[in-house]
N, C-alpha and C positions, 0 to 999 in steps of 0.2 A: 667483809665490811670497808677495809682500808679504800679500795678503789672507788666505792660508792660514795664514799666522804668527798671525793672530788667534787660531786655535784653541789655540795655545800657552797663551795669557792664562789660560783656564779651568784649565789643568791647573796652573800655578803657582799659581793661586788656591786650587786644592785643596789643594796641598802646604802654601801658607801657613796655610790653615784648620786642616789637622791639626797644624801646628805652634803656633797661636794658642790651642788648646785649654787650658784652665785646668788644670794639674796639681795635686795637693796635694802640697806640697813637705815634705820631712822636717821643716821648722821649724814646719810647719802641724799636725802629727799631735797636739799636745798639746791644743789646742782642739778639734781635730776629734773627738777621744776623748771630751772632754766632751759635746760634741753627741751623740754616738753613745749616750753612757749616759743622757743626759737625754731623748733620742727614746723613752725605755721608761717615763718617768714621767707620770703622769696628773696633770695641774694643772688645778683648778678644776671637777672632774666631767668633764672632756674626755677621751676615749680619746687615747693616746699615739700619735705618728705610725706606730710600729713596728706597731700593732693594724692590721688588715684593713680597719678602717672608722674608722682614726683620722684626727685632723685633719691635714692635709697641710701646714698653714703654723703652726709653733709659733712663729716669728718675732713674732708680734703679741701674743703671750701676756706679760704682765709678768712673772710668776713665772718663767715658763722663761728669760726674757732675764736676770732678774738672778741665778738659777741658773748660768747659762752663765758669768756674768763672774766670780761667786764661785768656780766651779770653775777658772777660766782663772788666777785670781789666786792659787789654792791650789797648782795643780800644775805651772804654767808659768813660765817665765822671762818678764820684760817683753818681749823681743823675740819669743817663741813665742806669747805672749798677743796682741800687736799683729797679728803676721803672720796668726795661725790666725783672729782675729777678723775681720780683713779678707777672708779668704775665706767665713767665715760672712755677713758683710754682701753680699757678691756673690750667694749664695745666696738670702738674705732678698729682696734686690732683686727676683730673677728670679722667686721663686716668691710673694712679697706685695705686692712693689710699693712695700715700704716699708725705709729703711735701720734698721740696729741704732743705739740710743742711742750717745752718745760713750763709749768706754770709758775714756777719761781723765778725763772727768767723774766717772765711777762710781768709779773710784780715788780721786779727791779727795774725794768725798763719798758715801760708801755709803749706800744709803737704809735699809738694815735692819742698821747697824752693822758692826762688824768682821766679818771672815770667821770667826774662831774663835767668834762666837755663833751662827753658821748652824749648822742640824742637819745632820748627816751621816747619810746612808742607804745600806742596803746593797742588793745586788741581789735579795735575797728581800723587802725592804720594798717595793719599788715594785709587787709583785703583790698586795699585801695592802691598800693604801689609796692614797687620793686626798689630794694636797697642796695647801694654799691659802696656802702661803708659800714662800719660796725656801729651797733645800736645796742640799747639796753632796755628789756620790757618794763613798764611803769610798774607801779606798785599793784594796781589791780589786776594787769596782765599778769604779773609774776604770780600772784595770790591764787588766780585761776589756776594756774599751771601747778601750784604747789598742791592744791586741794586734788586736781586731777591725777597727779602722781601718787598722793596718799590713798587714794581710792584704787587706782589701777594695781598698786603694789602689794597693799594688804589683801585684795582678792587673790592675788598671785601667790603670796604667803600662805593664804588657806590652801590652796590647791597643793602646794609642796607638803604642809603638814597633815593634810587628809592622805596624801599618798604615804606618807609615813605611819600614819594609823593603821593602813591597812596591812602593812607588812608586820606592824605590832600587833594586830588582832590575830594574825596566823601563827606570829612568833609565840605568844601566849598560849595558843591552843596547843601547839606542839611541844612546849614547855610543861603543861598539864599532862599531855599524853606521856610523854617521857618519863615524868616522875610518877604517875601511875604505874607504868610498867616496871620502872626501878622497884617500887614498893612491892609489887606483886613477885618480882623476882626474888627479892629478900625474904618475902614470907614464906614462898616454896621452899628457899635455900633453907629457912629455919625450921621448915615443918618436918616430921619425922613421918616418913611415908609408912613405915611398918606398923606404927600406932594407929595412924589414920586409916590404914587400909584394913587391919585385923581387928582393932580393939575400938575404932570410931572415936578416939579420945584426942585427936590433934585438933583436925578443924572440921570434925565430921558433922558436928550439929551447930544449927545456927546460935549465933551468941544473941542474948537479950539486952546487952548493954546499949546506951544511947547511941554510941558512935556506930555499932553493929546496925542498929534499927535505922539510923540515918542512912547509912550505906544500902541496906536492903530497900529502902524506900526509893533512892535513887535508882537502883538498879530495875524495880518492879515499873515505875513511872517514867524514866528517863532512858535508860541505856537498853533495856530489853525491847519495848514495844516499838512497833512501826511508827511513823509518823503518821500514817492513815492506812486505810484497807487493811485492818487486822484481822478480817475474817472473810476474806474473799481473794480469789486471784486477781493479779493485776496485769495489764499488759505491758507495764513496765517497771522499772526498778525504783523501788521505794526504799527511803532513808529510814534508818532508825530515827526515834524522837530525839536524841541527843544529837544525832548527824542533822536531822531537820532543822534544830534550833541553831545549831553552828553556822547552817547555810543561810537560814532566815534571818539571823542578827548581821550577817554579812551583807546580804543582798539589802537590808534596811539601812546598815552603815552607808554603802554606796548611794542610796538614794537619799538618805539625810544629808550627806556630805555636799550634795549638790546645791544647796540652798543659802547657808549661812555667809556672813562675811561680804555682803554687798552694799557698798553706798552709792547711791545716783544722784546727780543733781543737774539741772539745766545748765549748758555751756560748758560742760567737761571737754577739754580739749581734746581728748582721745575719741568723744563720740558726743555730740551736742545733744542728741535726743536720748532722754532717758530710756526708752524701750529698746535701743541700740545698746546702750552701756549695759542694761541687764542681759540683754541677750548675748553680747560676747563675754560677760562675766560667767554666766551659766554655762555657755558652750566651751569656755576654755577650761571650765572646772570639770565638766563630763569627760572633755577630751583627755585631761591629765589624769584622771582616774580609771578611764579607760586603757590607757596604756601603761598604767601602773600596775594593772592586772596581768599584764602579759607575763613576766617572770613567774607570777603565781600560777597561771594557766599551766605553763610549762613543766614547773617543777613536781605538779601534782600528776602529771600525766607520763611521767617517765616510769620505766620498769625497774631501773636500778636507784630508785628514790631513797636517799639515806634515812629519811625521816620515816620510812615503812619500818624499818629495821629499829630505830629509836624509839617509836611509839608503839611497836608491834600490833599496828591496826591493818586492816585488809586493804590489798589493792583496790576492792570494790568501794571501800570508804573513801579512798583518796580519788576516785574515779568520779565520784559524787562530788567532791569538791571541785575537782578539775572542771566538769560540766556546768555546775552552777557560776563558777568564776567567769567561764566563758560566756555563759548566757548574760550574766551582768554586764561584762565587757562589751558585750555586741549591744546591748539597749543603749549603754553610755555613748557608744560610738555611733550609733543611729541618731540618738539626741544630738550629740555634736554636729554632725554633718547637716542633719534636718534644720537645726537652729542656725548654722551660718548660711544655709540656703535661703532662709527666711529673710536673714539680715541682709544678705546681698541682693534680694528682691527688693526690700525696702528702699536700699541705695542706688537701685536701677544698675547693678554691676554684677548680675547672677550670669547671664551669657559670657562676659568678659571674663569670669572666674575660671570657666573651663578650660582657657587658654593656658593657664598657669599648671606648672607640674605639681605643687604642693597640693592643689585643689583635686585634679582628676586622679593622683595618686591615693589620696584620702578617701576619694569615692571609692576605689578599688579595693582599699584596705575594708572599708564597712561593707561592701558586698562579698568579698571573700570570707569575712567573720559569719556574715551570714548563711552563706553556703556551708560554712564548716558547722554550724547549729543545727541547720535543716538536715544535713546528712547525717547527724549524730543521733537522730530521734531512735528510740528503742528498736520500733519494728524494722527500720532500715539496717541497723547494726545486726539484727538478728536474722533477716532474710538475705541482706546482701554484704555480708561482712567484707568480702574483697573490695566491693565498690566503696564501702565506707573508708577502708584503708587508704585506697589509692586517692579519693577526693580529700583526705585529710593530710596525706603527704604533700599533695601540689598546692593546695589552697593555703596551708600553713606557712608552706616556704613563699608563696605569693604575698602573702600577708606582712612576713617580717621585711621583705625587700620594699614594699609600697609604702609601709609606716617609716621606713627610714628615708625614704624620699620626700614624704609627707612632712617630717618634722626636721628635716635638713635646714629649713630657713630659720630654725631656732637654734643654731651654730652648737650643736651637741649638747643642748640643754636635757634633752630626752633619750640620749644615747645609753645613758644607765639603764634604761628600761629594756632595750632592744638588744644590746650584746650579750647580756648575761642569758636571755632566752636562748640566743644563738648559742652560747658556750654550753648550756644545759642539755639541749638536743645534740650539739655535736659530741659532748663527752658521754650522753647515754648511747649513742651509736657506736661509739669506739668501745665502748665497754660491751655492747651486745657483739660487735663483730670479733671482739677479743676472745670472747666465751666460745663463739661457734669456732674460731680458729684454732683455739687450744683445745678444744673438747672433740669437734665433729670432724676437723679437716685434716690436722697434723697426723694423727694416729694412723689414717691409712690414705690419706690425701684425695679420698673420693667421696668423702661423707660417709655417713653411716647407713650399713646395709640394715634394710627393713623389710619386713614381709607382710604384706596387706592381704587380710582375709576376709571376705564378705559373705554373709548368708543372707540371701532375701526374706527368708522367713522370720528372722531374728530382727532384721533392719539394723546390722550392728557391723560395723568394721572393726577389726582387731589388728592394730598394727604393733608387731613385734618387734621390738628393739633390744632384745635379750643381748645380742653381740655387742652393742653399743655399752652395756652396763655390767659385763662380766667381772669386771674388776672393781665395781662400786658398790657401795651400800646407800642407797638414795635416802635421804629424808622422808619419812612417810608424809603422804599428804602434797609432797612437792609437785610442782607443775612445770612444764617446758614448753616452749615454742617451737614448733616444726615447720620447717621450710621444705620445699621441693625444689632443688636447684635444677638447672638444665631447661628451664621454661621461661616464657616471656614475662610471666608474673612471679618469678622465683624469689623476689624480694619479700614476698607476701608470707606473713607468718600467722600460726594459729596456736592458741594455747591449750593443751591438754594435760589432764592429771595422770602421772604415772602409777601403775599399778604393778608392785612387786609381790610376787606370789611363788608358790612351788606346790607340787601335787603332795596328796598325804601318803605317809609311808603306808605298806601293806598292813601293819598292825592297827594304824589308825583308821584305816578304811575298814578293816573288821571291826574294831570297837564301834564306829560311827554307825554302822549299818545295824548293829544290834540294838543301839541305843536311840536310833531313829522312832520318830512318830510314824505310826500308820495312819497314812492321811489320804486315803482314795478321795480323788476329785468328785467323783459320782456323789459323794454326801454333799459336797459344797454346792452342786448343781440343784439339789433336792430343796435345798434353802429358798426362800422367797428374795425377791430383790430387796424388798423393805427390810428383811430381817439383815441382809448383807449389808446394806447401808448404814442401818441405825445401829446395829451392835456387830461390828466385824470381828470385834474379840472374842465373842461367844462361839464363834466357829471353830476355834481350836486354841483354848486357853488352858494348855498342859504345860507344865515344868519341864518337858523333855528329859525327865529323869536328872535333872541337875539339882544338886544340893547347895543351898545357900551357906557355905561353910568355906572359909579362906582356904585356897590350894595353891600349892607350888608346882602344879602340873604344867610345865611351859610346853609349847610347840618348839620345835628344833628351829633355829636361826640358819637359814640356808641362803641368804642374801648372796653370798660370795660364792657359792658352789656352783657347780655345774647344772645342779638341779632347779635352781632359781630361775624364773621368768620375769620378763620385763616387758609390759605391754600398755599401749594406749586403746582404750575402749572408745569409739567414735560413733556417734549418731548422725549418718549423713545428711547434710542439708544441701545449701547451695553452696557455690564458689569450690574452694579446694577439696572439702570433703565430697561433695559431689563428684567432682573430677576423680578421685581416689575410687568412688564408688563405680564409675563408670569404666576405669582401667580393669577393674576386677570382674565385672559384672558378664562383660564378654566372652569370659573364658568359660569353659565346659565344666560340668558338674553343679551340684546343689551348693557345695562351700566351696568357695573358689579363692585362689591365692595368686599372689604374684609379688615377686621381689622389686623393690624400689630403692633408691637411693635418696636419703633425707640429710638434711641437717639439723641438729638440735642445740638449742639455747637455754641455758638454765644451769642450775635448778633456781627456781623462785618459790616464794612462800615461806611462812616460818612455821616450825615444828611446835605443835601444842603441846601444853602441860596436862593432858589428860591422864597420865601414868599416875598422877599424885591421887587419882580418886579410885574409891573402893569399887564402885559401879559406873560403867559407861553405858549410856544409851545412845546409839548411832541411828538416826532418823534421816533416811535419804529417799529421793524419788527419782525414778527413770534413771539417767546416765549420771545422776548425783552419786551412784554405787561406786564410781570411781574414785571419789574423795573418802570412802570409807575403807577399801580393800586393804591398802597398804597400812592405813592405822590398826585395823584389826590383827593383822599378822604382827604389828609392832606391840600393841597391847598385850597379845597372848603369848609372844615368845618371851617375855618378861615373868619370872616367877612371883607369883602373888600381888601383881601390879598391873592392874586391878584384878581381882578375884571372880569378877563377873562382868560378862559384855553382853549386851544385846542389840541385835541388829533387827530395824524395822525398815524393810524395803518395799515401796510402792511402785509397780511399773504395769504397763498395759500389755505387754506380750509375755505368756507362758514360756515361749520358746527362749527368750532373753534369760530368764530365770534359771531354765534347764542347762543352758550352755555356759553361764559364768559360773554355775554351782560344780559344773565339770571341769571348770579351769580354775579361773581366778579364786574361787572360795573353796576349792578343794582341800586344800591344805588346812583348814581352820574349822571346817563343818565338824569334824569329829572330835574338837575340844569340849571337855566336860565343863569348860568355863563359860561356854558360847551359847546362847540362845538365837535363833534366827527366826523371824517372822515375816514371810513373803506375802504381799497382797497383789493379786491380779485383779486390776481396774477395769479390764475390759471382758465382759460377759462371754464375747466371741472365743477367747482364748481359753476358757477354763474348760473346754472340752478335752477329755483325757484319750490320748493316743491309744491305739489296741497294742496290747503286750507291755504296756509300761510297767516298770518295775516299781518297788516301793520308793517313796521320795526319802532322801535325808534331810528335809527341809520341812518347815511346817507353812503349808499354803492356806490361804486366806482369801475370800473374794470380798470385792468392793474396797472401800478406803479406810485406812487404819484410823481408830479413835485415839488421837496422840495423846490428849490429856488423859483419858483414862489409864493407857500404858504408862505414862510417867508417874501418875499416882500410885500405879501398883508397884513400880520398880522402886520408888521413894520409899513406900510402906515396908519393903523388904531389904532395904539397904541397911547395911551394918556399919557404914561410916558416911563417907560423902559421894555425891553422885555427879557426874557431869554428863550433859546432854550436849551432842553433836548433831548439826543439821545442815544437809546440803539438798536442795531440791526446789521445785518450782514456788512461786510466790505465795500460794494459799498453803501449802505444806509449811514454809518457814513462818508464816503468821500464826498457824495452829501450834506449832512447836514453841514458839516464843511465848505465846498465850498460856500454852501448858506451863511453862517454868515461871512465868509471871504469878500464876496461880498457886503453884507451889510455894513460892518464896512468901506469900500472905499467909502461910500456914506454919505451923511448928513442925520440925523435923529436921532431917539430915539436910546438910548443907548442899546446894543445888549451884552449879555453874553452867554457862550456857556457851557453847562455842559454835561457830558457824562459817559455812565456806558459801559465797553466793554461787547460785547456778546460773551459768551463763558469763558473758562478758559484760 
């Protein structure tokens, strides 16, 4: 955790930088109003700063400076003059690199005599002539300047205050998440696992107290259900309701913040037309909010995010926050750029604007953000993950560089949003490289030796990295990023869950075969498809000889022994996994193997507290079995904790089931505390090969009725029950719905844990 905590520093730096932005205070409005009026005056033949080609630095003009001092002495109190001119002095130092002369010296020895002898001019006068001596705006001209200054700076104040509100919002969310995790930790520390697991007396049954009922209502209606798509597969990642609510509130906040705090009037010295005033205010607000989102986007995207550890939330949840913050910022940036394009079109300066650095760099920034959003769509990430990574790296870097050039004209006012993002990105990369260096490179200087095995019938790649983990005891369910060095795209990394397993002992094999269920698949094929789909559990609803009594019969812990195996199970798709398949598919034989060198970065992920429950139900689909394998070994190697585990696995290929049962699941299938239900969803794979021996697993055809399975397990549970799910969106939705239904009924306490399927 300590290295990850470094990533909090850029976030704090961003907040500090926002707070350090120099605001124009009310006492400074008077001198600022003088400056606003004088910026429309032409001195010594030079166009005023307000003109499109005017001098950007009036601070070096003697007559301008004297006019500013005379104006301040005329309309401002001594304190207002000193405070306001100090702000002007900062501006002159930033723009011209020179400070203003001493105002105190001016007041003691005015160069042009007393202020009463200085010429007064109206707003109409500045349009007619050039001035070669100090002047003072008349009362009406000054009043317009004052009103213009107030309107401009109050809108700017709102910009920064709303930027603060964005950080305050996520700070509150993180604080609530951290507090919730701390309370859960204390609760589990205080609980007595043996009472809970054996007698069901600790937190085995749901309490009926008002606080407990409120908590259950929140879980049933907010925490567990998905935002939508609760009854079907979705082609994209759907957030939970509470995640969706947090995201929706944040998006609405950004939208609503674009509109308050504007005051327009005809004759404003910064923009005479009200439509241009309103357009500038809106565009500035949208631009400020867009750039304020940059550190938020970056911190939610990092692998080593300390807030993941503090809240205990999943990387998938933070990825949702990351994507929606990025989408919101992109829409704001588009509104900012499109709005100023319209304004410049009204003023006839659109084509001229493209010659300015800040303008075309801003345009490149908006384009970069749009490309990043477009390339992050789910089907692109799912099909072309390598392309997604490359585009993300290049255009994110381009975005930060171009934003810096875009806001350079603001003299560092927005740097507090840019540099923290750079620091977050850099620190995260340093932590990644350090992990790779210490874990994969230094031990043998060549990377980790791995054996890739591919079988076309199973459509499965088994990447064996046992040599790397010989002296390690990995956290169950942890995942690692795998690199393949020595290639042009060796920088690419892909996340895979590690399976730590061992083969069963001879005695265990013998007992498992005698207690296994005789399940000839021919009986499955005699069923009609309607029976299989509507009542999948009726096909094999047998208890496998397992008694529902607490048992202290653990499987042996072989994680650090020579018998332990550590593998990544990979379903080949495009990119890296397809190249891995190609490397092995050209080799002779049905099951093809090849030794390769890889770099491994990790571990990532938090250990789940499912050992606290007397019954654990693992619901997984397809390649989601990888998230359950190590957890099953961890659960079953602990005496009596829990005393019953049920695995429900749905997959298309029977061959994949046979292979994983012969390898990764071999060491647990003989446990009397485990029940396994495997569902083959593809009818073509249900054909039984000739000469097949009796299976040690329960095979079912069709899809599992998850709600029925969960109700069945809860009715038999003697303490509390945990449900873990890792699978496609439809399976996740069904599992969530099943848990929600259970929470609405009296019975054992039920907890839900989930690992998102995919990236």
